[in-house]
Structure formats: structure tokens, C-alpha cells
Backbone as JSON, one array per atom type, in Angstrom:
{
  "sequence": "XXXXXXXXXXXXXXXXXXXXXXXXXXXXXXXXXXXXXXXXXXXXXXXXXXXXXXXXXXXXXXXXXXXXXXXXXXXXXXXXXXXXXXXXXXXXXXXXXXXXXXXXXXXXXXXXXXXXXXXXXXXXXXXXXXXXXXXXXXXXXXXXXXXXXXXXXXXXXXXXXXXXXXXXXXXXXXXXXXXXXXXXXXXXXXXXXXXXXXXXXXXXXXXXXXXXXXXXXXXXXXXXXXXXXXXXXXXXXXXXXXXXXXXXXXXXXXXXXXXXXXXXXXXXX",
  "N": [[78.1, 82.83, 62.94], [78.92, 81.53, 59.64], [81.9, 79.56, 59.37], [84.74, 81.37, 58.41], [86.4, 80.77, 55.35], [88.86, 81.37, 54.06], [91.61, 82.78, 55.54], [93.66, 85.49, 56.31], [96.76, 85.31, 57.77], [98.76, 87.24, 59.56], [102.17, 87.89, 60.5], [103.13, 85.32, 60.3], [105.53, 83.92, 60.42], [106.44, 84.15, 62.99], [106.66, 83.17, 66.51], [104.05, 82.62, 67.69], [102.58, 82.74, 65.35], [103.68, 80.58, 63.92], [102.81, 78.4, 65.47], [100.02, 78.7, 65.13], [99.66, 78.46, 62.39], [100.05, 75.83, 62.05], [97.97, 74.68, 63.51], [95.44, 75.88, 62.98], [94.43, 75.1, 60.38], [93.26, 72.66, 61.03], [90.85, 73.38, 62.08], [89.43, 73.98, 59.91], [90.3, 76.0, 58.21], [91.64, 77.75, 55.41], [94.71, 79.08, 55.01], [96.18, 82.17, 54.28], [99.36, 83.38, 54.19], [101.41, 85.86, 55.72], [104.34, 87.73, 56.28], [107.08, 89.72, 57.48], [109.43, 88.42, 57.12], [110.66, 85.56, 55.25], [108.6, 82.63, 55.31], [109.32, 79.67, 56.7], [109.33, 76.73, 54.8], [107.08, 77.46, 53.42], [106.58, 78.42, 50.51], [104.74, 79.99, 49.15], [104.02, 82.02, 50.8], [103.4, 85.44, 51.59], [105.77, 87.92, 51.5], [106.18, 90.81, 53.09], [106.26, 94.19, 54.24], [104.53, 95.83, 56.9], [104.35, 98.48, 56.38], [103.98, 98.72, 53.7], [101.54, 99.64, 51.86], [100.26, 98.98, 49.45], [101.0, 96.3, 49.08], [99.8, 95.18, 51.34], [97.1, 95.64, 50.78], [96.75, 94.03, 48.57], [97.27, 91.59, 49.79], [95.11, 91.23, 51.54], [93.0, 91.06, 49.85], [90.14, 89.42, 48.9], [90.07, 87.65, 51.07], [88.31, 86.08, 53.81], [88.54, 86.79, 56.45], [90.81, 88.15, 58.93], [93.62, 87.32, 60.89], [95.53, 89.08, 62.98], [98.7, 89.03, 63.82], [101.13, 90.15, 63.42], [104.03, 92.28, 63.95], [105.99, 94.06, 66.44], [106.83, 92.21, 69.27], [107.94, 92.55, 71.74], [109.49, 94.89, 74.02], [110.55, 98.02, 72.61], [112.17, 100.86, 71.07], [110.22, 103.91, 70.97], [109.9, 104.88, 68.37], [110.3, 102.6, 66.75], [108.2, 100.96, 67.65], [106.07, 102.6, 66.95], [106.18, 102.57, 64.13], [105.9, 99.79, 63.44], [103.82, 98.62, 65.06], [101.79, 100.5, 65.52], [101.41, 102.33, 63.25], [101.55, 100.26, 61.4], [99.41, 98.54, 62.11], [97.27, 100.28, 61.69], [97.55, 100.57, 58.89], [96.88, 97.98, 58.08], [94.19, 97.8, 58.89], [93.11, 99.78, 57.27], [93.53, 98.63, 54.75], [91.86, 96.4, 55.01], [89.39, 97.71, 55.22], [89.23, 98.95, 52.7], [89.09, 96.73, 51.05], [86.87, 95.4, 51.89], [86.83, 93.51, 53.98], [85.34, 91.91, 56.67], [85.87, 90.99, 59.29], [88.2, 90.91, 61.88], [90.71, 89.45, 63.87], [92.49, 90.57, 66.47], [95.68, 90.56, 67.82], [96.01, 91.5, 70.84], [97.34, 92.22, 74.09], [98.31, 91.09, 77.38], [99.94, 93.03, 78.34], [98.82, 95.45, 77.82], [97.46, 96.05, 80.06], [99.36, 95.89, 81.98], [100.34, 97.06, 84.36], [98.4, 96.55, 86.2], [97.54, 95.36, 89.41], [98.2, 92.0, 90.3], [95.84, 89.4, 91.11], [95.6, 88.3, 94.5], [95.44, 85.86, 97.06], [92.16, 85.81, 98.16], [91.3, 87.59, 96.27], [89.21, 88.92, 93.66], [88.94, 87.73, 90.23], [90.64, 89.44, 87.54], [88.72, 91.73, 85.81], [87.48, 92.04, 82.4], [87.0, 94.64, 81.77], [88.76, 96.13, 83.21], [90.63, 99.1, 83.96], [92.87, 100.25, 81.46], [96.36, 99.89, 81.74], [99.13, 100.28, 80.53], [102.36, 98.69, 80.38], [104.63, 99.23, 78.97], [106.02, 100.71, 75.95], [105.34, 98.89, 74.02], [103.04, 97.64, 75.22], [101.45, 99.92, 75.25], [101.03, 100.26, 72.52], [99.29, 98.19, 72.04], [97.04, 99.03, 73.4], [96.37, 101.15, 71.71], [95.77, 99.65, 69.4], [93.43, 98.3, 70.22], [91.71, 100.51, 70.56], [91.7, 101.47, 67.94], [90.44, 99.33, 66.67], [87.91, 99.59, 67.83], [87.13, 102.07, 66.77], [87.03, 101.45, 64.0], [84.98, 99.62, 63.98], [82.8, 101.19, 64.9], [82.77, 103.24, 62.98], [83.13, 102.1, 60.45], [82.07, 99.56, 60.43], [83.59, 97.23, 60.65], [84.19, 94.26, 62.23], [85.85, 93.28, 65.21], [87.64, 91.03, 67.27], [89.52, 91.57, 70.0], [92.2, 90.07, 71.42], [93.57, 89.72, 74.45], [96.36, 88.43, 74.87], [97.96, 86.11, 76.99], [100.49, 84.19, 77.58], [101.52, 82.24, 75.03], [102.73, 79.28, 74.58], [104.24, 76.03, 74.0], [104.48, 74.87, 76.55], [104.25, 76.19, 79.91], [106.86, 78.35, 81.16], [107.59, 79.65, 83.45], [106.78, 80.54, 86.88], [105.0, 82.67, 87.05], [103.84, 82.45, 84.52], [102.15, 80.31, 84.81], [99.71, 81.34, 85.46], [98.82, 82.85, 83.32], [99.05, 81.39, 81.05], [98.38, 80.18, 77.78], [97.58, 77.38, 76.13], [98.81, 76.14, 73.0], [96.82, 74.66, 71.61], [94.46, 75.55, 72.87], [94.72, 78.21, 72.15], [94.24, 78.08, 69.36], [91.6, 77.22, 69.5], [90.41, 79.46, 70.69], [90.91, 81.49, 68.78], [89.43, 80.4, 66.67], [86.84, 80.53, 67.75], [86.66, 83.32, 67.94], [86.62, 84.01, 65.29], [84.22, 83.0, 64.37], [82.02, 83.62, 66.0], [78.84, 85.2, 66.44], [77.92, 88.58, 65.72], [79.95, 90.28, 67.03], [80.83, 92.89, 67.13], [83.0, 95.17, 68.49], [84.84, 93.29, 70.52], [86.55, 92.63, 73.49], [88.71, 90.24, 74.84], [90.16, 88.06, 77.3], [93.03, 86.06, 76.79], [93.73, 82.94, 77.53], [94.36, 79.66, 78.88], [92.25, 77.44, 80.85], [93.33, 77.88, 83.55], [94.3, 76.62, 86.75], [95.47, 78.5, 88.43], [94.53, 80.9, 87.49], [94.43, 84.38, 86.68], [92.7, 86.18, 85.51], [89.42, 87.07, 84.26], [87.57, 84.97, 82.19], [85.1, 85.3, 81.04], [84.09, 86.89, 78.85], [85.42, 85.75, 76.73], [84.48, 83.11, 76.8], [81.86, 83.64, 76.16], [81.97, 83.93, 73.44], [81.93, 81.37, 72.59], [84.15, 79.98, 73.22], [85.8, 77.26, 74.62], [87.98, 76.43, 76.77], [90.4, 73.82, 77.11], [92.63, 73.12, 78.49], [95.04, 73.24, 81.23], [97.46, 74.79, 83.21], [98.41, 73.64, 85.52], [99.57, 70.99, 85.79], [102.26, 71.52, 85.29], [103.11, 72.94, 87.42], [104.38, 71.98, 89.81], [107.08, 71.35, 89.17], [108.01, 73.84, 88.22], [107.61, 75.58, 90.41], [109.26, 74.35, 92.29], [111.74, 74.85, 91.14], [111.83, 77.67, 90.9], [110.48, 78.89, 92.99], [107.64, 80.26, 94.8], [105.66, 83.11, 93.76], [106.65, 86.37, 94.81], [105.02, 88.72, 96.63], [106.16, 91.14, 97.32], [107.9, 91.79, 95.34], [108.1, 93.85, 92.61], [107.96, 92.86, 89.98], [106.59, 90.54, 90.35], [104.26, 91.31, 91.46], [102.61, 92.64, 89.73], [100.47, 92.4, 86.87], [101.83, 92.41, 84.42], [104.33, 91.31, 84.91], [107.84, 90.89, 84.5], [107.99, 92.76, 82.5], [107.25, 95.12, 83.62], [109.39, 95.9, 85.18], [111.88, 95.22, 83.98], [111.86, 95.07, 80.95], [111.98, 92.73, 78.23], [113.93, 93.32, 75.33], [113.29, 94.06, 71.96], [115.13, 92.45, 69.47], [115.82, 93.38, 66.94]],
  "CA": [[78.32, 83.03, 61.51], [79.66, 80.42, 59.07], [83.35, 79.69, 59.52], [85.44, 81.9, 57.24], [87.2, 79.73, 54.72], [90.21, 81.85, 53.81], [92.0, 83.74, 56.58], [95.02, 86.02, 56.26], [97.48, 85.23, 59.04], [99.95, 88.07, 59.55], [103.12, 87.42, 61.5], [103.08, 83.87, 60.18], [106.83, 83.32, 60.72], [106.75, 84.32, 64.39], [106.4, 82.04, 67.38], [102.62, 82.33, 67.74], [102.15, 82.47, 63.98], [104.09, 79.22, 63.58], [101.89, 77.49, 66.14], [98.68, 78.79, 64.58], [99.58, 77.96, 61.01], [99.99, 74.37, 62.15], [96.76, 74.22, 64.19], [94.18, 76.42, 62.46], [93.81, 74.3, 59.32], [92.44, 71.61, 61.63], [89.53, 73.94, 62.34], [88.76, 74.18, 58.64], [90.71, 77.24, 57.55], [92.7, 77.87, 54.42], [95.46, 80.23, 55.46], [97.08, 82.96, 53.44], [100.39, 83.75, 55.15], [102.16, 87.1, 55.48], [105.32, 88.09, 57.29], [108.22, 90.52, 57.02], [110.47, 87.45, 56.8], [110.16, 84.34, 54.61], [108.02, 81.63, 56.2], [110.0, 78.42, 56.4], [108.49, 75.67, 54.26], [105.85, 78.01, 52.82], [107.06, 79.27, 49.41], [103.7, 80.89, 48.66], [103.75, 83.07, 51.78], [103.64, 86.81, 51.15], [106.8, 88.6, 52.27], [105.87, 92.22, 52.94], [106.3, 95.04, 55.43], [103.25, 96.47, 57.2], [104.39, 99.84, 55.83], [103.71, 98.63, 52.27], [100.07, 99.62, 51.8], [99.83, 98.26, 48.25], [101.15, 94.87, 49.34], [98.77, 94.79, 52.3], [95.8, 95.6, 50.13], [96.72, 92.81, 47.75], [97.24, 90.43, 50.69], [93.79, 91.04, 52.13], [91.96, 90.97, 48.8], [89.48, 88.14, 48.73], [90.0, 86.8, 52.26], [87.07, 86.21, 54.59], [88.86, 87.37, 57.76], [92.24, 88.36, 59.18], [94.19, 87.21, 62.24], [96.68, 90.0, 62.92], [99.72, 88.74, 64.82], [102.41, 90.76, 63.03], [104.49, 93.45, 64.68], [106.99, 93.86, 67.47], [106.18, 91.54, 70.39], [108.66, 92.88, 72.97], [109.67, 96.33, 74.11], [111.48, 98.63, 71.67], [112.04, 102.31, 71.08], [108.9, 104.35, 70.53], [109.88, 105.0, 66.91], [110.1, 101.27, 66.17], [106.83, 100.56, 67.98], [105.18, 103.44, 66.15], [106.16, 102.12, 62.74], [105.45, 98.42, 63.25], [102.6, 98.23, 65.77], [100.75, 101.52, 65.46], [101.14, 102.63, 61.85], [101.33, 99.01, 60.7], [98.05, 98.07, 62.37], [96.4, 101.19, 60.95], [97.61, 100.23, 57.47], [96.13, 96.76, 57.87], [92.76, 98.11, 58.98], [92.73, 100.5, 56.06], [93.46, 97.65, 53.66], [90.63, 95.63, 55.23], [88.25, 98.57, 54.87], [89.21, 99.16, 51.26], [88.77, 95.47, 50.37], [85.61, 94.87, 52.38], [86.97, 92.4, 54.93], [84.46, 92.29, 57.76], [86.21, 90.46, 60.61], [89.62, 90.85, 62.23], [91.1, 89.05, 65.22], [93.67, 91.38, 66.76], [96.49, 90.07, 68.94], [96.35, 92.44, 71.88], [98.28, 91.62, 75.04], [98.18, 91.39, 78.81], [100.75, 94.2, 78.66], [97.96, 96.64, 77.75], [97.01, 96.29, 81.44], [100.44, 95.27, 82.71], [100.54, 97.61, 85.71], [97.31, 96.12, 87.07], [97.99, 94.4, 90.42], [97.69, 90.65, 90.11], [95.05, 88.94, 92.26], [96.27, 87.55, 95.55], [94.52, 85.34, 98.07], [90.76, 85.71, 97.74], [90.95, 88.68, 95.36], [88.46, 88.48, 92.47], [89.66, 87.73, 88.97], [90.7, 90.72, 86.85], [87.66, 91.78, 84.79], [87.93, 92.49, 81.09], [86.87, 96.1, 81.68], [89.72, 96.82, 84.09], [91.27, 100.21, 83.23], [94.13, 99.91, 80.82], [97.55, 100.41, 82.4], [100.23, 99.65, 79.79], [103.63, 98.63, 81.12], [105.72, 99.48, 78.03], [105.54, 101.22, 74.67], [104.67, 97.75, 73.4], [101.7, 97.58, 75.78], [100.73, 101.11, 74.78], [100.61, 100.02, 71.14], [98.14, 97.3, 72.07], [95.91, 99.9, 73.74], [96.03, 101.82, 70.46], [95.11, 98.69, 68.51], [92.07, 98.1, 70.7], [90.93, 101.71, 70.23], [91.55, 101.49, 66.48], [89.41, 98.35, 66.37], [86.62, 100.18, 68.2], [86.82, 103.11, 65.78], [86.67, 100.87, 62.71], [83.65, 99.05, 64.15], [81.8, 102.26, 64.98], [82.75, 104.1, 61.79], [83.14, 101.36, 59.18], [81.39, 98.27, 60.54], [84.5, 96.09, 60.68], [84.15, 93.64, 63.53], [87.13, 92.81, 65.74], [87.86, 90.48, 68.61], [90.86, 91.87, 70.5], [92.54, 89.02, 72.37], [94.69, 90.06, 75.33], [97.06, 87.15, 75.01], [98.91, 85.97, 78.09], [101.71, 83.59, 77.04], [101.15, 81.06, 74.26], [103.89, 78.43, 74.32], [103.86, 74.63, 74.2], [104.28, 74.68, 77.98], [104.7, 77.38, 80.65], [108.29, 78.31, 81.52], [107.81, 80.38, 84.7], [105.67, 80.46, 87.83], [104.02, 83.67, 86.6], [103.13, 81.98, 83.33], [101.11, 79.36, 85.21], [98.46, 82.07, 85.61], [98.39, 83.52, 82.07], [99.39, 80.5, 79.93], [97.39, 79.69, 76.84], [98.17, 76.3, 75.35], [98.58, 76.35, 71.56], [95.52, 74.11, 71.2], [93.43, 76.49, 73.31], [94.85, 79.39, 71.32], [93.51, 77.82, 68.12], [90.17, 77.19, 69.84], [89.95, 80.82, 70.92], [90.87, 82.19, 67.5], [88.29, 79.86, 65.93], [85.63, 81.14, 68.32], [86.65, 84.73, 67.59], [86.31, 84.13, 63.86], [82.91, 82.45, 64.02], [80.94, 84.09, 66.85], [77.93, 86.18, 65.82], [77.67, 89.93, 66.25], [80.93, 90.61, 68.06], [81.16, 94.32, 67.16], [84.36, 95.09, 69.0], [84.84, 92.56, 71.78], [87.87, 92.38, 74.08], [88.7, 89.02, 75.65], [91.43, 87.57, 77.81], [93.45, 84.86, 76.08], [94.5, 81.96, 78.28], [93.69, 78.39, 79.16], [91.47, 77.43, 82.09], [94.37, 77.54, 84.52], [93.94, 76.61, 88.16], [95.99, 79.74, 89.04], [94.11, 81.97, 86.6], [94.34, 85.73, 87.24], [91.72, 87.07, 84.86], [88.1, 86.54, 83.97], [87.42, 84.51, 80.81], [83.68, 85.32, 80.69], [83.82, 87.41, 77.5], [85.93, 84.76, 75.77], [83.54, 81.99, 76.79], [80.64, 84.1, 75.49], [82.16, 83.72, 72.01], [81.89, 79.95, 72.33], [85.46, 79.41, 73.57], [85.79, 76.29, 75.7], [89.38, 75.99, 76.98], [90.5, 72.43, 77.53], [93.92, 72.85, 79.14], [95.34, 73.86, 82.53], [98.92, 74.79, 83.43], [98.77, 73.11, 86.84], [100.52, 69.87, 85.76], [103.64, 72.01, 85.22], [103.38, 73.82, 88.57], [105.3, 71.42, 90.79], [108.45, 71.5, 88.69], [108.38, 75.26, 88.12], [107.69, 76.15, 91.76], [110.46, 73.79, 92.91], [112.91, 75.5, 90.55], [111.8, 79.14, 90.95], [109.8, 79.39, 94.17], [106.37, 80.95, 94.58], [105.78, 84.54, 93.5], [106.87, 87.21, 96.0], [104.21, 89.93, 96.48], [106.99, 92.33, 97.5], [108.69, 92.0, 94.13], [107.21, 94.49, 91.63], [107.79, 92.01, 88.8], [105.65, 89.49, 90.7], [103.03, 91.9, 92.01], [101.82, 93.24, 88.64], [100.08, 91.47, 85.82], [102.8, 92.39, 83.33], [105.56, 90.62, 85.27], [109.1, 91.62, 84.38], [107.82, 93.9, 81.59], [107.11, 96.31, 84.47], [110.67, 96.28, 85.79], [113.03, 95.01, 83.1], [111.23, 94.42, 79.8], [112.86, 92.2, 77.19], [114.04, 94.28, 74.23], [113.23, 93.52, 70.6], [116.53, 92.4, 69.05], [116.09, 93.78, 65.55]],
  "C": [[79.06, 81.81, 60.95], [81.16, 80.64, 59.21], [83.95, 80.29, 58.27], [86.35, 80.83, 56.65], [88.64, 80.15, 54.56], [90.55, 82.96, 54.8], [93.44, 84.18, 56.31], [95.62, 85.97, 57.64], [98.73, 86.07, 58.92], [100.88, 87.64, 60.69], [103.28, 85.92, 61.48], [104.4, 83.19, 60.49], [107.2, 83.41, 62.19], [106.38, 83.09, 65.22], [104.94, 81.65, 67.42], [102.1, 82.0, 66.35], [102.49, 81.05, 63.55], [103.16, 78.2, 64.22], [100.52, 77.5, 65.47], [98.6, 78.3, 63.15], [99.6, 76.44, 60.98], [98.63, 73.89, 62.65], [95.45, 74.68, 63.53], [93.6, 75.66, 61.29], [92.95, 73.16, 59.84], [91.05, 72.07, 62.0], [88.83, 74.34, 61.04], [89.18, 75.4, 57.85], [91.77, 77.0, 56.48], [93.43, 79.17, 54.72], [96.24, 80.86, 54.31], [98.08, 83.59, 54.39], [101.11, 85.02, 54.73], [103.13, 87.32, 56.63], [106.37, 88.98, 56.65], [109.35, 89.63, 56.55], [109.87, 86.28, 56.03], [109.66, 83.35, 55.65], [108.58, 80.27, 55.79], [109.01, 77.35, 55.93], [107.23, 76.14, 53.58], [106.25, 78.96, 51.69], [106.03, 80.25, 48.88], [103.37, 82.01, 49.64], [104.15, 84.43, 51.22], [104.69, 87.42, 52.07], [106.62, 90.1, 52.04], [105.94, 92.91, 54.29], [104.91, 95.64, 55.65], [103.2, 97.92, 56.72], [104.01, 99.87, 54.35], [102.2, 98.5, 52.06], [99.56, 98.87, 50.56], [99.91, 96.76, 48.46], [100.11, 94.38, 50.33], [97.42, 94.69, 51.64], [95.67, 94.35, 49.25], [96.6, 91.57, 48.63], [95.85, 90.17, 51.24], [92.7, 90.81, 51.11], [91.43, 89.54, 48.71], [89.45, 87.25, 49.96], [88.7, 87.06, 53.01], [87.31, 86.86, 55.95], [90.37, 87.46, 57.87], [92.54, 88.04, 60.65], [95.49, 88.0, 62.21], [97.61, 89.76, 64.1], [101.01, 89.5, 64.58], [102.73, 91.97, 63.89], [105.57, 93.08, 65.67], [106.31, 93.31, 68.72], [106.9, 91.72, 71.71], [108.77, 94.4, 73.05], [110.71, 96.79, 73.09], [111.35, 100.13, 71.82], [110.66, 102.7, 70.57], [108.84, 104.43, 69.01], [109.64, 103.65, 66.24], [108.68, 100.76, 66.43], [105.83, 101.33, 67.14], [105.05, 102.89, 64.73], [105.5, 100.74, 62.6], [104.05, 98.18, 63.83], [101.46, 99.23, 65.64], [100.41, 101.84, 64.01], [100.85, 101.35, 61.07], [99.92, 98.47, 60.89], [97.03, 98.97, 61.68], [96.38, 100.83, 59.47], [96.82, 98.96, 57.17], [94.63, 97.02, 57.93], [92.27, 98.89, 57.76], [92.61, 99.56, 54.87], [92.18, 96.81, 53.79], [89.4, 96.45, 54.86], [88.12, 98.72, 53.36], [88.77, 97.9, 50.51], [87.53, 94.78, 50.92], [85.72, 93.64, 53.25], [86.25, 92.76, 56.22], [84.83, 91.82, 59.15], [87.72, 90.37, 60.77], [89.74, 90.32, 63.65], [92.46, 89.69, 65.48], [94.38, 90.82, 67.98], [96.85, 91.26, 69.83], [97.2, 91.69, 72.9], [97.91, 91.96, 76.47], [98.97, 92.65, 79.18], [100.01, 95.52, 78.4], [97.43, 97.01, 79.13], [98.09, 95.8, 82.41], [100.68, 95.8, 84.11], [99.39, 97.27, 86.66], [97.85, 95.16, 88.13], [97.39, 93.02, 90.15], [96.83, 90.25, 91.31], [95.9, 88.14, 93.24], [95.23, 87.06, 96.54], [93.13, 85.16, 97.49], [90.34, 86.86, 96.82], [90.16, 88.13, 94.17], [89.36, 88.48, 91.24], [89.61, 89.11, 88.32], [89.63, 90.75, 85.77], [88.19, 92.32, 83.47], [87.84, 94.0, 80.97], [87.76, 96.82, 82.69], [90.38, 97.95, 83.33], [92.61, 99.79, 82.64], [95.29, 100.63, 81.51], [98.76, 99.78, 81.72], [101.53, 99.73, 80.56], [104.83, 98.99, 80.27], [105.15, 100.23, 76.84], [104.84, 100.11, 73.9], [103.23, 97.62, 73.9], [100.84, 98.74, 75.33], [100.23, 100.91, 73.36], [99.41, 99.1, 71.07], [96.88, 98.04, 72.52], [95.43, 100.64, 72.49], [95.28, 100.87, 69.53], [93.68, 98.41, 68.93], [91.18, 99.31, 70.38], [90.69, 101.83, 68.73], [90.46, 100.51, 66.07], [88.02, 98.89, 66.7], [86.19, 101.23, 67.18], [86.35, 102.5, 64.47], [85.36, 100.07, 62.79], [82.61, 100.16, 64.11], [81.65, 103.02, 63.66], [82.57, 103.32, 60.5], [82.5, 99.98, 59.25], [82.29, 97.06, 60.45], [84.52, 95.52, 62.09], [85.55, 93.17, 63.93], [86.93, 92.12, 67.07], [89.31, 90.76, 68.97], [91.17, 90.88, 71.64], [93.76, 89.46, 73.18], [95.42, 88.78, 75.72], [97.98, 87.2, 76.23], [100.24, 85.49, 77.54], [101.32, 82.3, 76.34], [102.42, 80.33, 73.84], [103.47, 76.97, 74.52], [103.69, 74.26, 75.67], [104.78, 75.92, 78.71], [106.15, 77.22, 81.1], [108.59, 79.09, 82.79], [106.59, 80.23, 85.59], [104.6, 81.47, 87.46], [103.18, 83.12, 85.45], [102.07, 80.93, 83.66], [99.74, 80.03, 85.27], [97.94, 82.65, 84.3], [98.64, 82.64, 80.84], [98.18, 80.16, 79.09], [98.05, 78.59, 76.01], [97.93, 76.6, 73.86], [97.22, 75.81, 71.1], [94.38, 75.01, 71.64], [93.51, 77.8, 72.53], [94.1, 79.24, 70.01], [92.01, 77.78, 68.37], [89.63, 78.61, 70.03], [89.89, 81.62, 69.62], [89.7, 81.7, 66.65], [86.98, 80.47, 66.45], [85.52, 82.61, 67.93], [86.29, 84.96, 66.12], [84.87, 83.78, 63.54], [81.75, 82.97, 64.87], [80.1, 85.16, 66.11], [78.03, 87.53, 66.52], [78.64, 90.32, 67.35], [81.19, 92.11, 68.17], [82.65, 94.48, 67.4], [84.31, 94.47, 70.38], [86.27, 92.34, 72.23], [87.76, 91.16, 74.98], [90.1, 88.76, 76.19], [91.76, 86.25, 77.13], [94.32, 83.97, 76.93], [93.71, 80.67, 78.37], [92.93, 78.5, 80.49], [92.38, 77.02, 83.24], [93.85, 77.57, 85.95], [94.33, 77.92, 88.84], [95.61, 80.98, 88.22], [93.97, 83.3, 87.32], [93.18, 86.54, 86.68], [90.47, 86.31, 84.45], [87.99, 86.18, 82.48], [85.97, 84.59, 80.32], [83.44, 85.78, 79.26], [84.36, 86.48, 76.44], [84.96, 83.57, 75.67], [82.24, 82.37, 76.08], [80.74, 83.98, 73.97], [81.98, 82.27, 71.6], [83.21, 79.25, 72.62], [85.3, 78.49, 74.76], [87.22, 75.77, 75.91], [89.42, 74.6, 77.56], [91.72, 72.17, 78.41], [94.09, 73.67, 80.41], [96.84, 73.73, 82.75], [99.34, 74.03, 84.68], [99.67, 71.88, 86.8], [101.98, 70.29, 85.71], [104.06, 72.74, 86.5], [104.44, 73.27, 89.5], [106.76, 71.64, 90.41], [108.88, 72.96, 88.71], [108.52, 75.89, 89.51], [108.94, 75.62, 92.48], [111.72, 74.49, 92.41], [112.98, 76.99, 90.86], [111.2, 79.71, 92.22], [108.49, 80.06, 93.81], [106.62, 82.44, 94.35], [105.84, 85.31, 94.81], [106.06, 88.49, 95.83], [105.01, 91.22, 96.65], [107.86, 92.66, 96.31], [107.79, 92.62, 93.08], [106.97, 93.64, 90.38], [106.82, 90.86, 89.07], [104.3, 90.05, 91.09], [102.1, 92.46, 90.92], [101.55, 92.22, 87.55], [101.15, 91.31, 84.75], [104.12, 91.72, 83.66], [106.78, 91.49, 85.05], [109.05, 92.69, 83.29], [107.71, 95.2, 82.39], [108.47, 96.81, 84.93], [111.85, 96.23, 84.83], [112.56, 94.33, 81.82], [112.25, 93.86, 78.82], [112.8, 93.1, 75.95], [114.05, 93.54, 72.89], [114.63, 93.57, 69.97], [116.84, 92.98, 67.68], [116.04, 95.3, 65.37]]
}
């Protein structure tokens, strides 16, 4: 499909949102920004809560597509997750339905399948259809988002690519991250592919670079036209020297979700 020109980027003030608002214009997008907090250097950004249905409807009006990054990105109480990630995502999909927006890219997470054992030795890569095994309420909310996307495709014809993001940072910061890292440049490439691929219906993909230590299968992402260019391996020597190799006997090392399985970081707000 032709590249959407105007894209609503929710969560634009967050870590991933900040990276994408810098990189996506290079792929030809005009971004409309939304966040709960003001976006530094962007006076025209929309400051609104996902609970504000009128503001969301106005934000999506006239855009060609949506990249939905907003919400809580760590563990929190169920009530907080419910409001931000579950009800908030529902409100966004309703706004898209009401305004006729036909394509959404949903930031899902590896934590939707966080209790999945990581591959070891000659184990095959984790397939995209592996059963969901959330490791937190946060991960559970991403399972909900994927199911919501499926419902809105089946019932309302809104297409979604749900991207199970690993870790998108300028460089990996842990040995685990060597396997699930997505460089910011590859993140922009993947979102571009998700916005422009034909006939995606509801497609779930793994979101990472082409890492030497990759744990999961990127076939469904590549089928969208995604061609990752980066690999975490240049960072491996330093990280392994500092932290050691992963210990299969450590539950935080043995599961895909890492320390979210044992001691998840808590949302500070």
C-alpha cells in the first residue's frame, strides 16, 4: 500500500517514542504527536490522557495510520494497567473506528510470552505462534491488545500489526538484551514495513534486529518487507566480560521475559 503520509504517534514523549519521532520522518512520515506529558521541543504535540475519548477522537481525525506506543511500559498494579493499557488501548481503537482510520501498529511486547523458555543450544527459534505466557500484568495487557486488534480486524476491518518488541535502545545493556535487541534504526524500518505492507489483517511479529544470538523467529516480520540491518554481537564481548554468560539455572535467565519473571521493574508513577 502507499506509505501513509500522516501518522499519529502515541507515547511520543517516552523512550521509544522519542527515538521514533526522530527517525520516522526520514521514511517520509509527517507525525502527529500525543502523550500524557508535554513533548520536549514539540509545542504542537497533543497532551491528553488515553481516558479522554473526545481528545483521542480529535487526535486521530484525519490521520492515515496510528503507531500506538502509549501506556505503562513496566509492571504496575492491575488497576493502573487496566486504566492505561487495557481501557486506554480500547479507547484508541474506538476512536480509530469512529474516524475511519484503517491501520494501526500496536506496540506489543516480548512480555506477552515472557514465561516461554528461551532457546538453548540447538533449540529452534521461538515461533510467532508460540502460546502466550505473560510474565506480568503488563505482559497480560499486551495479550489483551493483540486480541483487541484481532477483534477490530474481524469485526470492523481495522488492520493491525502487533509488534512484540524486545528492547529498543541505542545499544544493548545486558547479555539477555543481546538476543532481543532492536536497534532504533531497525525499529523505524520495522514500523515502516508495518505501515506499508499490503493486506496485513491482524499480523503479529517479533520486533528485533538480526542478532547473532537471536531467540525468536523473524519470518512474519520479514514477510512485511522488514529487512533488519543491525546485530547486537559487536556489543557482546564487553557485556559478557562484565556480566558473564546467562545461567540456565537462573529463572531470570531461563525465560524469555528475563527479570520480569522474577523481579519486574515497577512503573514509578
